[in-house]
Backbone as a printed PyTorch tensor [residue, N CA C, xyz], in Angstrom:
tensor([[[-15.7200,  12.3880,   0.9910],
         [-16.2450,  11.1540,   1.5270],
         [-15.5630,  10.8820,   2.8630]],

        [[-16.3860,  10.5800,   3.8340],
         [-15.8830,  10.1940,   5.1530],
         [-15.7840,   8.6790,   5.1900]],

        [[-14.6410,   8.1520,   5.5510],
         [-14.4410,   6.7060,   5.6390],
         [-14.2200,   6.3490,   7.1050]],

        [[-15.0360,   5.4230,   7.6000],
         [-14.9710,   5.0270,   9.0010],
         [-14.7920,   3.5230,   9.1260]],

        [[-14.1880,   3.1280,  10.2040],
         [-14.1240,   1.7130,  10.5660],
         [-14.9900,   1.5490,  11.8010]],

        [[-15.9410,   0.6280,  11.7400],
         [-16.8500,   0.3810,  12.8490],
         [-16.9290,  -1.1120,  13.1150]],

        [[-17.2070,  -1.4570,  14.3390],
         [-17.3980,  -2.8470,  14.7460],
         [-18.8910,  -3.0740,  14.9690]],

        [[-19.3220,  -4.3460,  15.0030],
         [-20.7390,  -4.6050,  15.2780],
         [-21.2020,  -3.9060,  16.5600]],

        [[-22.4290,  -3.4100,  16.4790],
         [-23.1110,  -2.6680,  17.5550],
         [-22.6550,  -1.2190,  17.6730]],

        [[-21.6600,  -0.8090,  16.8850],
         [-21.2590,   0.5930,  16.9090],
         [-22.1440,   1.3850,  15.9510]],

        [[-22.3510,   2.6570,  16.2670],
         [-23.3060,   3.4960,  15.5540],
         [-22.6000,   4.7070,  14.9550]],

        [[-23.0780,   5.1060,  13.7920],
         [-22.6690,   6.3630,  13.1700],
         [-23.9100,   7.2330,  13.1450]],

        [[-23.7640,   8.4670,  13.5580],
         [-24.8960,   9.3900,  13.5880],
         [-24.7210,  10.4200,  12.4840]],

        [[-25.8110,  10.6530,  11.7340],
         [-25.8070,  11.6440,  10.6620],
         [-26.8340,  12.6990,  11.0340]],

        [[-26.3620,  13.8850,  11.3200],
         [-27.2840,  14.9330,  11.7720],
         [-27.8580,  14.5720,  13.1310]],

        [[-29.0430,  15.1220,  13.4100],
         [-29.6610,  14.8950,  14.7160],
         [-30.5550,  13.6740,  14.7630]],

        [[-31.0140,  13.1930,  13.5900],
         [-32.0340,  12.1670,  13.6450],
         [-31.8260,  10.9740,  12.7170]],

        [[-30.6040,  10.7600,  12.2610],
         [-30.3160,   9.5860,  11.4400],
         [-29.1800,   8.8070,  12.0990]],

        [[-29.4560,   7.4980,  12.3110],
         [-28.4840,   6.6260,  12.9500],
         [-28.2360,   5.4190,  12.0530]],

        [[-26.9840,   5.0300,  11.9140],
         [-26.6170,   3.8360,  11.1670],
         [-25.8330,   2.9450,  12.1190]],

        [[-26.3640,   1.7390,  12.3590],
         [-25.7060,   0.8070,  13.2700],
         [-25.2040,  -0.3970,  12.4980]],

        [[-23.9880,  -0.8040,  12.7850],
         [-23.4470,  -2.0330,  12.2200],
         [-24.0510,  -3.1770,  13.0320]],

        [[-24.8940,  -3.9700,  12.3780],
         [-25.5510,  -5.0700,  13.0880],
         [-24.6830,  -6.3150,  13.1090]],

        [[-24.0430,  -6.6070,  11.9660],
         [-23.1600,  -7.7680,  11.9250],
         [-22.2220,  -7.6650,  10.7330]],

        [[-21.1230,  -8.3960,  10.8370],
         [-20.1650,  -8.5010,   9.7430],
         [-19.9060,  -9.9840,   9.5420]],

        [[-20.0870, -10.4430,   8.2910],
         [-19.8800, -11.8460,   7.9720],
         [-19.0580, -11.9090,   6.6910]],

        [[-17.7600, -12.0610,   6.8240],
         [-16.8870, -12.0340,   5.6540],
         [-16.9230, -10.6550,   5.0020]],

        [[-17.3260, -10.6150,   3.7240],
         [-17.4170,  -9.3350,   3.0170],
         [-18.7950,  -8.6870,   3.1480]],

        [[-19.7140,  -9.3420,   3.8400],
         [-21.0630,  -8.8140,   4.0050],
         [-21.1900,  -8.0480,   5.3110]],

        [[-21.7710,  -6.8760,   5.2180],
         [-22.0170,  -6.0470,   6.3910],
         [-23.5190,  -5.7800,   6.4580]],

        [[-24.1210,  -6.0640,   7.5960],
         [-25.5450,  -5.7990,   7.7750],
         [-25.6820,  -4.5170,   8.5890]],

        [[-26.4140,  -3.5430,   8.0070],
         [-26.5990,  -2.2450,   8.6390],
         [-28.0450,  -2.0590,   9.0510]],

        [[-28.2590,  -1.3760,  10.1560],
         [-29.5880,  -0.9400,  10.5690],
         [-29.6140,   0.5740,  10.4830]],

        [[-30.6580,   1.1130,   9.8630],
         [-30.7410,   2.5610,   9.6670],
         [-32.0270,   3.0690,  10.2910]],

        [[-31.9150,   4.0860,  11.1430],
         [-33.0660,   4.7460,  11.7310],
         [-33.0680,   6.1740,  11.2000]],

        [[-34.1780,   6.5440,  10.5600],
         [-34.2920,   7.8840,   9.9880],
         [-35.7600,   8.2840,   9.9810]],

        [[-36.0390,   9.5820,   9.9030],
         [-37.4330,  10.0310,   9.8140],
         [-38.1150,   9.4460,   8.5700]],

        [[-39.4260,   9.3000,   8.6390],
         [-40.1880,   8.6990,   7.5410],
         [-40.0260,   9.4670,   6.2330]],

        [[-39.8090,  10.7650,   6.2990],
         [-39.6940,  11.5700,   5.0730],
         [-38.3370,  11.4230,   4.3810]],

        [[-37.4110,  10.7060,   5.0070],
         [-36.1000,  10.4780,   4.4030],
         [-36.1450,   9.1610,   3.6350]],

        [[-35.9370,   9.2360,   2.3290],
         [-35.9380,   8.0220,   1.5040],
         [-34.6140,   7.2900,   1.6990]],

        [[-34.7040,   5.9860,   1.9300],
         [-33.5100,   5.1510,   2.0670],
         [-33.6170,   4.0460,   1.0240]],

        [[-32.7370,   4.0990,   0.0360],
         [-32.7500,   3.1270,  -1.0540],
         [-31.3560,   2.5880,  -1.2880]],

        [[-31.2840,   1.3040,  -1.6580],
         [-29.9990,   0.7760,  -2.1180],
         [-29.6740,   1.4800,  -3.4320]],

        [[-28.4110,   1.6620,  -3.7290],
         [-27.9960,   2.4000,  -4.9230],
         [-28.5690,   1.8000,  -6.1980]],

        [[-28.5760,   0.4640,  -6.3040],
         [-29.0880,  -0.1570,  -7.5310],
         [-30.5790,   0.0900,  -7.7050]],

        [[-31.3290,   0.1640,  -6.6110],
         [-32.7610,   0.4760,  -6.6940],
         [-32.9440,   1.9340,  -7.1050]],

        [[-32.1680,   2.8110,  -6.5150],
         [-32.2310,   4.2360,  -6.8610],
         [-31.9650,   4.4440,  -8.3510]],

        [[-30.9400,   3.7860,  -8.8680],
         [-30.6010,   3.9060, -10.2920],
         [-31.7240,   3.3500, -11.1690]],

        [[-32.3020,   2.2330, -10.7730],
         [-33.3800,   1.6090, -11.5400],
         [-34.6170,   2.5060, -11.5830]],

        [[-34.9790,   3.0710, -10.4550],
         [-36.1410,   3.9710, -10.4030],
         [-35.8940,   5.1870, -11.2870]],

        [[-34.7010,   5.7440, -11.2320],
         [-34.3730,   6.8950, -12.0790],
         [-34.4770,   6.5580, -13.5560]],

        [[-33.9910,   5.3860, -13.9390],
         [-34.0520,   4.9670, -15.3400],
         [-35.5020,   4.7710, -15.7670]],

        [[-36.3120,   4.1710, -14.9120],
         [-37.7270,   3.9760, -15.2430],
         [-38.4470,   5.3160, -15.3790]],

        [[-38.1220,   6.2640, -14.5090],
         [-38.7370,   7.5900, -14.5910],
         [-38.3560,   8.2850, -15.8920]],

        [[-37.0930,   8.1900, -16.2800],
         [-36.6540,   8.8160, -17.5320],
         [-37.3550,   8.1880, -18.7360]],

        [[-37.5160,   6.8650, -18.7070],
         [-38.2120,   6.1760, -19.8010],
         [-39.6790,   6.6050, -19.8700]],

        [[-40.3260,   6.7220, -18.7200],
         [-41.7350,   7.1280, -18.6910],
         [-41.9110,   8.5410, -19.2210]],

        [[-40.9950,   9.4350, -18.8560],
         [-41.0540,  10.8110, -19.3420],
         [-40.8560,  10.8390, -20.8510]],

        [[-39.9100,  10.0630, -21.3550],
         [-39.6510,  10.0280, -22.7960],
         [-40.8740,   9.4930, -23.5460]],

        [[-41.5060,   8.4330, -23.0180],
         [-42.7030,   7.8860, -23.6700],
         [-43.8400,   8.8970, -23.6600]],

        [[-44.0230,   9.5800, -22.5270],
         [-45.1000,  10.5710, -22.4290],
         [-44.8770,  11.7150, -23.4080]],

        [[-43.6400,  12.1420, -23.5310],
         [-43.3250,  13.2400, -24.4450],
         [-43.5610,  12.8260, -25.8940]],

        [[-43.2650,  11.5820, -26.2330],
         [-43.4660,  11.0830, -27.5990],
         [-44.9470,  10.8870, -27.9080]],

        [[-45.7060,  10.4240, -26.9330],
         [-47.1190,  10.1080, -27.1440],
         [-47.9420,  11.3600, -27.4160]],

        [[-47.8070,  12.3460, -26.5530],
         [-48.5830,  13.5780, -26.7160],
         [-47.7830,  14.7380, -26.1380]],

        [[-46.9550,  15.3740, -26.9410],
         [-46.0760,  16.4350, -26.4390],
         [-46.8120,  17.5800, -25.7460]],

        [[-47.9670,  17.9950, -26.2600],
         [-48.6890,  19.1190, -25.6590],
         [-49.1970,  18.7670, -24.2670]],

        [[-49.7910,  17.5920, -24.1230],
         [-50.2690,  17.1430, -22.8130],
         [-49.0990,  16.9910, -21.8470]],

        [[-47.9970,  16.4540, -22.3410],
         [-46.8070,  16.2820, -21.5090],
         [-46.3200,  17.6310, -20.9810]],

        [[-46.2430,  18.6280, -21.8500],
         [-45.7690,  19.9530, -21.4330],
         [-46.7110,  20.5870, -20.4190]],

        [[-48.0100,  20.4490, -20.6100],
         [-48.9740,  21.0110, -19.6490],
         [-48.8470,  20.3270, -18.2930]],

        [[-48.6970,  19.0100, -18.3100],
         [-48.5420,  18.2620, -17.0640],
         [-47.2440,  18.6500, -16.3500]],

        [[-46.1720,  18.7790, -17.0990],
         [-44.8810,  19.1740, -16.5190],
         [-44.9690,  20.5700, -15.9190]],

        [[-45.6390,  21.4790, -16.6090],
         [-45.7860,  22.8460, -16.1140],
         [-46.5780,  22.8510, -14.8070]],

        [[-47.6800,  22.0910, -14.7550],
         [-48.4880,  21.9940, -13.5470],
         [-47.6780,  21.4100, -12.4010]],

        [[-46.8900,  20.3920, -12.6940],
         [-46.0540,  19.7590, -11.6780],
         [-45.0330,  20.7390, -11.1040]],

        [[-44.4220,  21.5440, -11.9650],
         [-43.4420,  22.5340, -11.5010],
         [-44.1050,  23.5850, -10.6260]],

        [[-45.3050,  24.0120, -10.9850],
         [-46.0280,  24.9980, -10.1730],
         [-46.3260,  24.4340,  -8.7910]],

        [[-46.7360,  23.1610,  -8.7390],
         [-47.0400,  22.5260,  -7.4560],
         [-45.8000,  22.3990,  -6.5920]],

        [[-44.6580,  22.0810,  -7.2040],
         [-43.4040,  21.9840,  -6.4430],
         [-43.0180,  23.3290,  -5.8570]],

        [[-43.2090,  24.4020,  -6.6080],
         [-42.8720,  25.7470,  -6.1050],
         [-43.7390,  26.1400,  -4.9360]],

        [[-45.0180,  25.7740,  -4.9560],
         [-45.9030,  26.1460,  -3.8560],
         [-45.6150,  25.3210,  -2.6070]],

        [[-45.0340,  24.1230,  -2.7720],
         [-44.6900,  23.2860,  -1.6210],
         [-43.4220,  23.7630,  -0.9330]],

        [[-42.5570,  24.4570,  -1.6470],
         [-41.2870,  24.9310,  -1.0600],
         [-41.4950,  26.1130,  -0.1980]]])
């Protein structure tokens, strides 16, 4: 983990096309501005965790409801991911 100290209006660059700017600091609150390509997902950690939990629940329900359909759908999804890579 890289730990940095930045002041308002200072920028941290990640790679060639991601910028994080400190917009303001108010007590313990820090407001950040993030510029990144559209294909880069930017989520707060709590949202990321919530989406992951919802996805796991949906997969579990689908597997319980109709295991054969679930397996066929999962297999098709994996094939599509391989062709996209």
